[in-house]
MIZABA-825697 format. One record per residue (C-alpha): residue in three letters; x, y, z. Coordinates in steps of 0.25 Angstrom, whole numbers, plus 2048, in hexadecimal, padded with zeros to 3 digits. Layout:
% residues N
ALA/X/Y/Z $
...
END
This chain:
% residues 295
MET/263/B45/A37 $
GLY/25A/B3B/A3E $
ARG/263/B38/A49 $
PHE/265/B45/A4C $
PHE/257/B49/A4C $
LEU/254/B3D/A56 $
PHE/260/B42/A5E $
LEU/25B/B4F/A5E $
LEU/24D/B4B/A61 $
ALA/252/B42/A6E $
PHE/25A/B4D/A72 $
CYS/24E/B58/A73 $
ALA/246/B4E/A7A $
LEU/251/B4B/A84 $
ALA/252/B5A/A86 $
LEU/242/B5A/A87 $
GLY/242/B50/A93 $
LEU/24E/B56/A9A $
GLY/247/B64/A99 $
LEU/23A/B5D/A9F $
TRP/242/B56/AA9 $
MET/248/B62/AAE $
THR/23D/B6C/AAE $
ARG/234/B61/AB5 $
ALA/22B/B66/AC1 $
THR/230/B5E/ACD $
PRO/228/B5D/AD8 $
LEU/22D/B5A/AE7 $
PRO/22D/B4B/AE9 $
ALA/221/B45/AEF $
GLY/220/B46/AFE $
THR/229/B52/B01 $
MET/220/B59/B0A $
ALA/21B/B4B/B12 $
GLY/218/B4C/B20 $
LEU/217/B5C/B20 $
THR/20C/B63/B27 $
GLY/20A/B72/B24 $
ASP/209/B7C/B2E $
PRO/200/B88/B28 $
VAL/204/B91/B33 $
ASN/215/B91/B2F $
GLY/20E/B8F/B21 $
ARG/20B/B9E/B23 $
ASP/217/BA2/B26 $
VAL/21D/B9B/B1B $
PHE/216/BA2/B13 $
LEU/216/BB0/B18 $
ALA/225/BAE/B16 $
GLY/224/BA9/B08 $
GLY/21B/BB6/B03 $
CYS/212/BAE/AFD $
VAL/207/BB8/AFD $
SER/20F/BC1/AF5 $
CYS/20B/BB9/AE8 $
HIS/201/BB0/AEB $
GLY/1F8/BBA/AF5 $
GLU/1F2/BC7/AF4 $
ALA/1FA/BD3/AF6 $
GLY/1F9/BD6/B06 $
SER/1F5/BC9/B0A $
ALA/200/BC5/B10 $
HIS/1FA/BC8/B1F $
VAL/1EE/BC0/B1A $
LEU/1ED/BB4/B23 $
SER/1E7/BAC/B18 $
PRO/1EB/BB2/B0A $
VAL/1E5/BAD/AFD $
LEU/1EF/BA9/AF4 $
ALA/1EA/BAB/AE7 $
GLY/1F7/BAF/AE0 $
GLY/1F5/BB8/AD3 $
THR/201/BC1/AD7 $
ARG/209/BC4/ACA $
LEU/219/BC3/ACA $
ALA/21F/BC9/ABD $
THR/22D/BC3/ABB $
PRO/235/BC4/AAE $
PHE/230/BB6/AAB $
GLY/222/BBA/AAA $
THR/218/BBC/AB3 $
PHE/215/BB2/ABF $
VAL/207/BB1/AC7 $
ALA/207/BAC/AD4 $
PRO/1FD/B9F/AD7 $
ASN/1F1/B9D/AE1 $
ILE/1F9/B97/AEB $
SER/1EA/B94/AF4 $
PRO/1E5/B88/AF8 $
ASP/1DA/B88/AEC $
PRO/1DC/B7A/AE6 $
THR/1DA/B80/AD7 $
ALA/1E0/B8E/AD8 $
GLY/1EA/B8C/AE3 $
ILE/1F3/B81/AE9 $
GLY/1E8/B7B/AF2 $
ARG/1E9/B6D/AEA $
TYR/1FA/B6C/AEF $
ASP/1FE/B63/AF8 $
LEU/209/B65/B01 $
ASP/213/B5E/AF8 $
GLY/20E/B66/AEC $
PHE/20F/B72/AF3 $
ALA/21D/B70/AF7 $
GLY/221/B6C/AE9 $
VAL/21D/B7B/AE3 $
MET/225/B80/AEE $
LEU/231/B7A/AEE $
ARG/231/B75/AE0 $
GLY/229/B7F/AD8 $
VAL/220/B73/AD3 $
THR/211/B71/AD5 $
PRO/20A/B64/AD7 $
GLU/206/B63/AC9 $
GLY/215/B64/AC6 $
ARG/217/B72/AC0 $
HIS/221/B7B/AC2 $
VAL/21E/B88/ACA $
TYR/225/B94/AC5 $
PRO/230/B9A/AD0 $
ALA/228/BA6/ACF $
MET/223/B9F/ADC $
PRO/230/B9F/AE4 $
TYR/231/B90/AE7 $
PRO/23F/B92/AE4 $
SER/240/B98/AF3 $
TYR/235/B8E/AF8 $
VAL/23E/B82/AF4 $
ARG/246/B85/B01 $
MET/239/B85/B09 $
THR/238/B79/B14 $
LEU/22D/B6F/B11 $
GLN/227/B71/B1F $
ASP/224/B82/B1B $
ILE/21F/B7D/B0C $
ALA/214/B74/B15 $
ASP/211/B7E/B1E $
LEU/20F/B89/B13 $
LYS/205/B7E/B0C $
ALA/1FD/B7C/B18 $
TYR/1FC/B8C/B19 $
LEU/1F8/B8F/B0C $
ASP/1EE/B84/B0D $
THR/1E8/B8C/B17 $
LEU/1E6/B97/B0F $
PRO/1D8/B9C/B06 $
ALA/1D7/B96/AF8 $
SER/1D7/B9E/AED $
ALA/1D1/B99/ADE $
THR/1D8/BA5/AD7 $
PRO/1DD/B9E/ACB $
ASN/1ED/BA0/AC8 $
ALA/1F0/BA9/ABE $
PRO/1FD/BA4/AB3 $
ASN/209/BA9/AB2 $
ASP/20C/BB1/AA8 $
LEU/21C/BAF/AA4 $
ARG/224/BB0/A97 $
PHE/229/BA4/A8E $
PRO/232/B9C/A92 $
TYR/22E/B9E/AA0 $
SER/21F/B9B/A9F $
ILE/224/B8B/A9D $
ARG/222/B87/AAB $
ARG/22A/B7B/AA9 $
ALA/238/B82/AA7 $
VAL/235/B86/AB6 $
GLY/23C/B78/AB8 $
LEU/249/B7D/AB2 $
TRP/248/B89/ABA $
LYS/247/B82/AC7 $
ILE/253/B79/AC4 $
ALA/25B/B86/AC4 $
ASN/253/B8F/ACF $
LEU/24D/B85/AD8 $
ASP/257/B83/AE3 $
PRO/253/B7F/AF2 $
SER/260/B85/AF8 $
PHE/262/B91/B00 $
VAL/269/B9E/AFC $
ALA/26D/BA6/B07 $
ALA/275/BA1/B15 $
ALA/26E/B9F/B22 $
PRO/279/B9E/B2C $
SER/26E/BA0/B38 $
PRO/260/B99/B3A $
GLN/25C/BA6/B3A $
MET/260/BA8/B2C $
GLU/25C/B9C/B27 $
ARG/24E/B9E/B2A $
GLY/250/BAC/B23 $
ARG/255/BA5/B17 $
TYR/24A/B9B/B17 $
LEU/240/BA6/B18 $
VAL/247/BAE/B0C $
GLU/24B/BA4/B03 $
ALA/240/B99/B05 $
LEU/233/B9E/B0A $
GLY/235/BAF/B07 $
HIS/23C/BAD/AF9 $
CYS/241/BB9/AF9 $
ALA/24B/BB8/AF0 $
ASP/240/BB7/AE4 $
CYS/23F/BC7/AE5 $
HIS/24C/BCA/AEA $
THR/257/BC2/AE2 $
PRO/25A/BC3/AD4 $
ARG/256/BB8/ACA $
THR/25E/BB2/ABF $
ARG/259/BB3/AB1 $
PHE/24F/BA6/AB2 $
GLY/24B/BAD/AC0 $
GLY/252/BA3/AC9 $
LEU/256/BAC/AD5 $
ASP/267/BB0/AD4 $
ARG/26C/BAA/AE2 $
SER/277/BB3/ADF $
ARG/26F/BC0/AE2 $
TRP/266/BBA/AED $
MET/25F/BC4/AF3 $
ALA/265/BCF/AEB $
GLY/258/BD6/AE4 $
VAL/254/BD7/AD7 $
PRO/253/BE4/ACE $
ALA/246/BE9/AC8 $
VAL/242/BE0/ABB $
SER/237/BDD/AB3 $
GLY/22E/BE8/ABA $
ARG/230/BE3/AC9 $
SER/236/BEC/AD3 $
ALA/244/BE8/AD8 $
VAL/246/BE0/AE4 $
PRO/250/BE2/AEF $
ASN/25E/BDD/AF2 $
ILE/25B/BD7/B00 $
THR/269/BD3/B04 $
PRO/272/BD9/B0F $
ALA/278/BE1/B02 $
ALA/26C/BE9/AFF $
LEU/261/BE7/B0D $
ASP/26A/BED/B18 $
TRP/25E/BED/B22 $
SER/261/BE6/B30 $
GLN/25B/BDA/B34 $
ARG/251/BE1/B3B $
GLU/24E/BEA/B30 $
ILE/24B/BDE/B28 $
VAL/242/BD7/B31 $
TYR/23B/BE5/B33 $
TYR/237/BE6/B23 $
LEU/234/BD8/B23 $
GLU/229/BD8/B2D $
SER/224/BE7/B2B $
GLY/227/BEA/B1B $
PHE/22F/BF7/B1F $
ASN/23D/BF9/B1B $
PRO/248/C00/B25 $
ASP/245/C0D/B1E $
HIS/235/C0B/B21 $
GLU/232/C08/B12 $
GLU/227/BFE/B11 $
VAL/22B/BF1/B09 $
GLY/226/BF1/AFB $
ARG/21A/BEC/AF5 $
ASP/221/BDE/AF0 $
MET/224/BDB/AFD $
ASP/216/BDD/B05 $
ASP/211/BCF/B05 $
VAL/220/BCB/B08 $
ILE/222/BD3/B16 $
ALA/213/BD1/B1A $
GLY/217/BC2/B1A $
LEU/224/BC3/B21 $
SER/21E/BCB/B2B $
GLN/217/BC1/B2F $
LEU/221/BB7/B31 $
PRO/228/BB6/B41 $
ASP/232/BC1/B42 $
GLU/23D/BB5/B43 $
ASP/23A/BB3/B33 $
ARG/23D/BC1/B31 $
GLN/24A/BC1/B39 $
ALA/24E/BB6/B31 $
ILE/24C/BBB/B22 $
ALA/253/BC8/B29 $
ALA/25E/BC1/B2C $
TYR/25F/BB9/B20 $
LEU/25F/BC5/B17 $
ARG/269/BCC/B1F $
GLY/271/BBF/B1C $
LEU/271/BBF/B0D $
ALA/27E/BC1/B06 $
PRO/27F/BD1/B02 $
LEU/27C/BD3/AF2 $
GLN/27C/BDF/AEB $
END
């Protein structure tokens, strides 16, 4: 009996050690961003393409040159409610204390400079595809914005999703830097980058697995209404039969081919995309028209 107890104790210790190792927060290697200088002008385009205002700023502030990114937007999910954090340059309430390596660690690994996992309500599983230069440029732009001392509100998550350490296991299954769609031309490659990396469009338009990962087999095929949230449309060519010109016009104006205005959830997204160069909207349209048609 004593030997069995010792064996059981050793097994539990081994399992605990393995679990702690697998769920650890792994930061970026030191010096990943060494030698990079950010360009805030391009950083604003990265910011607009990413739709950062949608979660971190006040509604309707996508056209503001210096928006206040105090956070506070509440995102209801089957796992509980996430609250967008303050990402202004305030050193206490915001991210003003983050250096470039620390910021890149959040964007690419979902790990804060303090070594904590970030919940994937922040779309770092898409941002993991970003170029290092775009990350440096985005940081340079964010540093120019007004600081806000608004404190962060806590998330309201159900158990066991409230165990932040468990995000480490989620990342093993879901943090994949590879792109999904094919890109046979430079224009479609640019569109893929804008959609799959910066714009993280799949976060809304792709169904999720039981544990919240994106179902790549149903890429951009839409999401039915769940948990009190309205349905998100299928934007593959099987359902979105607009011409490239019509898609570009929608991304610029917010009006579809039937002259109906964009839904409220897309207001800030369109406001951001409308300020990008026209060739970027053309690239997004080419990417969408080139997707595999899924019913």
